[in-house]
N, C-alpha and C positions, 0 to 999 in steps of 0.2 A: 327611478331608475336612478341608482347611484351605488357607490361604497356605502356601505352602514358597519357600524361597531356596535355591539348590544353585549352589557355583561348577563354572565350565565351565572348560575349558583350550579356547580359539580357537588354531588352528595357522594360519598362512599357507602356502595352497598355491600353485602354478602360476595357476591359474584361480579362485581364491578362498580360502573360511576351511572347515576341518573342524571340527566341535564336538566336543567328546564331555566326560562329567559323568562326573569318575571315581570318584563313590560310588557310580553305579547303573549296575549291569551291562546292555550292549547299549541304551545311551543314547546315540545319535550323531545327526549328522545333516551337512551340509554345506549353504554357500549362495554365491555369486559377489560379493556384497557383504557390506559389516559389518551394513550396517541390515536386510538381509535373514536374514543368518546370528542375529541377536538374537530376531528373529519367530520361525525354524526351531528357534533352541532352547529357547523357551519353551514353543512347540507339542510337541516330541519332550517336553520334560519334564513338562509337565503328562499327555499322553496314559501317560509310565510309570508316574509317580505314581498318576494316575487308576486303572491297571490295577493296581496293587499295591494301592489301597485296595479294587475291586472284588475281588480274590482273596483278598484279607486275608491278605495274605503281608505280612512285615517291611519296614518302611521304615526304610531307613539313615537314621544321622544324617548331616548334612551336614558336609563337611571346612571349617575355617576357611579362608579364600581365603588367606591369608597362610601357612600349612600345605600347599600344594599344591604341588608341583614342576612346572618346566616349563622346556622349551628354549627357546635364543635365537631364534627362530620366531615362537614361541607366548606369548600372556597369558591371565591369569587374569580372568575375570569372573562375578560373582553374577548369576545369570539366576534369575527368579520366577515363580511362576505361581498360579494360586486353583481348585484341583481341584472346588471348588463350582461356579465360575462353568463351568467345562469343562465340569461333570456338565450341569447346568441347558442351555447350549446342545447339546452332542451326545447325550443321552442322554434325549430329552424324548418318546418312544414313550408311548403312554398304557396303561396296565395296569389291569386290570378287579379290581374289588374288591367282594366282598359283604360286608353288615354289615347289622345288626339297628337298628331304632329304633323306639320305641312307636309304635302304630296313630295315635291322637291327633295326634302330633307329624307324623308322614307326610301327613296329611288336610291341617292347617293348610298346612305348606310347601307343598303342588301346587297349594293354592287362591290361594296368593299367587306361584305361578310361581316359586319359588326354583329356582334350577339346584343340587340335590346334590353334584354335582361339584365344582362352583365353590367352593359353601362349604366341603366338604372339603378342595379344595386351601388355600385361605385359612386356613383354621383350623389344617391342620397346616404351614404354613408360618408362622405366628402362634407356635405351639407350640418349633417349632424354630429359633425365632428367625433366619431367614433370609429375602429377599427375595422 
């Protein structure tokens, strides 16, 4: 649950670029243009790292860009992503939680028309220091 930057190898192909992340197994994509390639690389990197976080799998350390070997028709670029942003954007389904509060507090909050779900979400975000 963080921001990451990994080196990606961009390979020039006949119809665009193939992109792979040597530090991450099965993390690759392709695109017709370099701009689309960068966007696709960010997306596949975020999806891969998000899945590793969710499955509580080991996330490998990224190699240094200068240590990544590549061919003559290839170049290496850092690609960054934010899995917290990705999680908020793509995994926003509601989850029901049961909780207990004192009756007097419940009565006061209901009289004021307070949205319990909204207050809990705001409090959790503040506690976790996320936007």
